[in-house]
N, C-alpha and C positions, 0 to 999 in steps of 0.2 A: 094326905088330901088330894083329891083328884086336880090335875091342874093340867089346861091343854092349850097348846099352841094352835090357832088356827091360821095358814095361808090361802088366801083368796086369788085365783089367776085371772088373768086378763078379761074372760069373758064374764067372771063375776064382777068387774068391776066396767063394764062397757059404758052403762047407763046410769040416771040417778035412781029409776027405777029398780036396777036392781041391787044397786047399793043399798037401797032402803030394805029388801029382802035380807041382805046381809045382814043388818043390824035386826032384826026378826030373830036369825038364824042364832046371833051372838048372844043377844038377850034371852033367848030360850036356854042356856046352861049357863049358870055362874062360873063355871069350871073355865070357859073358854075365856081367857083373861089376855093373853097376847096375841094379836094380829098383824099379819104381815101381807103386804100386799103387791100385786102387780101392776104394771101401766093399762089403762084400758083397752081391751083387746076390739074385736069386731062385732058391730050391732046388729049387722045383716050381712049376706052374702055380697060380695064386692068392696064392702068398707074396708077401709085401711087402719090400722092397728097402729095406736099412737107412737109405739115405739119406733117403727117405720115412717111416719110422718118426723119422727124427730131425726131419725139418720137422713133423712131427707133435707132437714134443715142445716145438718153438718155440711153435706155437698154443696147448697146452697151458698152458706158462708165462706167456703173453700174457693167457691165460684166467683161471687160477688162482693164478698167483705161483709155482708149483713144477711139474715135469713127471716127477713120481716114477712115476706110472702108464706113461705112453709110454716113458719112460726104462727102467722094467723090462723090455720088450720087446727092447730094445737089449742090456740088460746080458746077460737069454738067451742072445740070439744068439751074442755074444762067448763067455760061458762057456761056450757048447755047442762053440763052436768050440776053445777051449783045453783043454777035457776029449778031446776028438777027438785033439788031437795031444800031449796029454799032456805039455803045457809046465810048465818049471821057473818060467816068469814068473808072479809073483803076481797074475792078472789081476784080481781083487777090489780089490786097490790100487788098479791102473791105472784102473778103471772108477770106482773110489769119487772119486779126483781128477778124472776127468774129469766126471763129474756137479756135483762142487763147481765146477769152472771154468765149467761151463755157467750155474749160479747166480750167477755172479761175473759172466760176460760179457752173459748175456741178450740175445745176438746172434744175428740168423739165419742169417748166414755163419758162424758161431764153430762154431754148434751144427750145421749142415750138414755140416761139415769133419769132425766127428770120426769119422765112421765111417771115411773113409780114415786118417786117425791112427792108430786102433786096428789098422786092417789092419796097415799097417805095422809097427806095435810087435810084432804075431805074425810077420809074416812076418820080420823081422830076426831074431827068435829063433829061428826053425826053421830059418833058413839060416845061421846063425851070423854075421850080417853085422852091421854098424855102422848104427845107425837114427840118420838125419838129418832134422828135423823142417822142413817146406816152409817152416814161416813165417821161418826163419833163411837161406832161400837165394832165394825166388822173392818178387818184390817190385810193387807195383803205384805209379804217380803221383799226384800230386793230381787228376787226371783220370778217376783209377779203371781205366787202363790198364795193361797190362803196362810193368814197366820192363826191358826187354830186357837193358839193357848191365850194369847192376846186377846183373842176376840173373846173368847171364851169367858176368862173375866171383866174385859170391858161389858159386855151386856149383862152377865151378873151384876154388877156393881150398877148399871143404868134402870135395872128393871127392879133393883132392891125396895122394898116398902113401896112398890107402883102397883095399885089395883086395878088397873087395864092402862094399856098402852099399846100404840098402832107405830109400826116401824117399816119404810119401806123394802122391799125386797130390788135383788138383781145389782147392787152395788156397794161398795165401801172405800175405804182409802187406802192410797199406795203408800209405799214408804218414801216417795216423793212429796206426800201432802196432797196430791191429786186424787180426783175419785176415779176410781176404778170399777168397772164391771166385771160380773161374771160371765161367762157365754150366756146364749141365749137361752130363755127358762131358768135364769140362775135365781130367780126369787125362790124355786123348791129350795135350792140350797138354804137360803137366808132363812127360811122358816125352820129347818133342821138345825142351826145353829142356835137359832135361839130357843128351841125344844131342849136342847142339849144343854144350854149354860143354866135354865132356870129346872132340867130335872124334870120334863115335863111328864104325865103320865101317858099320854096320847099324843102325837102330832097328827092333826086333821089338814088334810092338802084337798080344798075344795075347790072345783072346775066345773067342765060341763058336759060330764060323762058319769056314769055312777060305776064308776070301778073299773078296774083293766078286763079287758075282753081277752078271749083266749086266742084270737087272731086280728087280723085287720079287718074291721066290719066293712072298708071298701072292697074288700076280696071276697070275704065269704059271708052271705047275707045271715045277720042275727048271731054272731057267735056266741058261746056260753059265757058267762060272766066267770072269771075267778073269783070265789069267794075270801080265799085266804092263799096267799105266798110269802116265801122267806125273803128274807134281803138276797141271799145268794140267787134264787130264782129273778126277783127285781131286776139285779144288777144285771144279769145276762140277759134279759128280755129289754129292759131299757137299752142296753148299749147296740143292741140289734135292732132298734128302729121303734121300739113300744114308747111311745112318747107321751105317755100320760102323766110321766114325773120324771126328771131329771136325773141322769144315771148315778151324778154324784153326791146327790141329796141325803144316800143312806149313810155315809161316812159318818157325821157328827151325831146320828141317832144311834148309828149303832153301838157307839163306844158307850152310849149311856144304857143300853138296850132299851129304847124307847119304840114302842111300835106305831106304825103309821097307819092312818084311814084315809082312803080316798075316797071322796064324798061330791053330791053333786048339787050346787047352789040352786038349780033350778027344781030339783026334785029330793029336797034335805030329809025326806023320812024314807029312801032308799037306803039300804042296806049298805050299799058299797064293796069295796074289798079291802081288807085287812093286811097288813104285810108286817110278820112279825121277826123276831131274832131267830135266825137257824135252827140253834139251841131249843126254841121253844115251840118249832114247826112240828104240826101233826101230820102224816099223811093221810089223804083225804080217800084214798082208794083208786084215783085217777093215776095212769103211768105217765102222762104229760100234762103239765099246767098249761103250759101256752107255747105258741109258735111264733116267730119274729123275724124280719130277714132286711135285707137293704141290697139293692141296686149299685151296679156300675164299680165294679171292682176289676184290679188288674193282678194277674197271677204270675210270677214271674218263676218257671220250672226249672231248674236246675239238676243235671245228671252228672255223676262222676265216679268210675270203678274205684272201690275200695275207700270211697268217702269216709265211710264210719271209721276207719283206721286214721286218718289223717289228722292230727292234733291241731286244733286251732282252725279248723274250716269252718264252722260256723262264725266264731268272730269273726273271721276275716270277710266274709258275706256281710255280717251286719256293721262290721266298721263302715264299709262303705254305705250302705244305707243310712247311718249313723251323719257321715260327713254329709251329707246330702240332705240333711234334716227332715228325713221322710218316716212316718209313721207305719209301721208293720202290724196287720190285723191279726195273723194268724201265720204258723211256721209249720206245715205238716209235713213230715218228713219219713224216709225210708231207709232203706240199708246204704243205697249208693246214689237217692236223690234226695232232694227237698224243694219245698216252694215257698216263695213269700208272696203274702195275700195283701194287697196295699189298695188303697181307695182311690181312684182313677182320678178324682178330683185334685189331688196330692200332685199328680203326674203329669205332667207338659212333656214335648218331645225331647228339649232339651236333658230335662234330668232324667226321663227313661233312657236315653244315649247314653250321658253320664253314667248312670247305673249299670249297664249293661258292660258299659267298657271298663269300669272299675270293678266288677266280677270277673270278668276274662281275664284281667291282668293280676288279680289276685290270687284266686284258686285255678284258674285256667281247665274252667269243667269241660267234660266231653261233649255236654250237649245244653244250651241255653235256650230258652223259647218263652214267648210272650204270649198270654192268652187274655185277651182283653172281652169286656162284656159280659161279666160273668156277676150273678148275685148269691149273696149269702144267706142260707136260713138255718136259723137255729131252732132247732126243738128242744123245750126245756122242761124239767119235772124233776124231781128228787124220787120220784118213784119209778124212774127209768131204769136207778141202781139197782132195784128188788125185782123187777119185772124179767122174767127170762124170756129174749126172744124179742126184746124191743126193737134192736137195729134191725133184725129180720123184717118186723113187718114195716118198720119205717122205708126200708130199701123196697120190700115188695110194692108197696103204694107208689112210689116215686116210679119203679118199671112200669109198673099196669098203668101208669099215664103217659106211658113212652116217654118219658124225659131221662137223658143221661146224665150221670153224676161226674161232674168235671173235678170234683175236690171233695176231701173228705176230714173234716179234723173233730175229736172226740177229745172233752177234757178230762184231765187226771181227775177229776170230783166226780165224773160220771152222772152229773145232773145235765147235762146238755151234748148234742150230735149237733155240728153245723155240716151243712153240705151245700157245695158250691154248682150252681147250676146256669144255662144261659141266661141272659136276663128275659130275653124273650118266653122262656119257660116259669119264670117266676111267679106269677100269679099262679097257674095251672098245678103248680108243684106244692104252693101253699095249700090248695083246695082238696090235694090227694094226702098230705100229710093230716091235716084236720078231719076229712072225712074219714082217715083209719081209726084214728083215735077218741074223735068225739062224735062219729057218725052222724 
């Protein structure tokens, strides 16, 4: 039997009129049984997302011991939504109880999660569905990571025999019994967890765009829509900044081989983008599937003669990085060289100097150099591994745009090539790559 899990993003929950459209979408397909919702997003340019208002509540609580001023803005948003939908739900009582719990819990995670909680209470009322609180079914372990198996069993038990249910995304319960959130955009993960637990035939992710685009439309005007991509391609593109879907949301559905479909709440008849298990992916004939990137990385270049024959060299360098709790994005290397690519946001002067000193003391390099203001751009596609001359085309396009490549890294899977260029060259580099492979 066909069974679909639907996740609706913040823009889809922005006001009562849009939520009424969501009801039409759900009612149009009986297979859409389980719904996960985000907190209300922006209604218009310059508006403030409810989650950001709630983070403001936490700051006010820390400063003044109460958050009446900031929470009044949250209260107003949800009262407006309830009024637009003419709900029978006593929204004032729900909001009063929420504000009371905020003052009791005094936790950033708990406060931030209330946007999803209140959204789900409203959606359940509108859809005539059962409300299931995420803190009863999604669990984190002592290290703060998701407890996947406990979560899976809990969702299965909670939804057994339930015809239609609404769950809030973004949060669950930590091992201390307190509410804990995923990173921003984590409602995508919540939806994927529900899809896995019920063995859905499809996980629909409803947002404000009609699928993935081949690159950022703020850089290239009207880029082509990607009709279909694989889990691997999605992971590469999401990780490098294509933010339609949270990069970690594929892991639960991948275990059950459940395809994902990106759909547009405001254009529900659009085809969207389908994301399929890599084993079921069929080459479309395109060499490149998509292009994505991020700015502001720092490259630590290390050179030492006979590095390749020095046992434990890489381990010693990475031990320094680990001790400073720094994430490494890429490690391109040669016979006598290696580079560490680290997000500049993770580095301050103190950590940078400590890292350089630690590497010098640990491996005594001949040269160690810092290159900052670097942007990384990933060109991704299964077709690249089977197309002769892909790298040549890529480098030629970048060279003809008069852009110097500062770093190069190609994954062993051969579905992506990452180049590092100056931040100032970022947009022009993406335009050049797009023009070469998509015309």
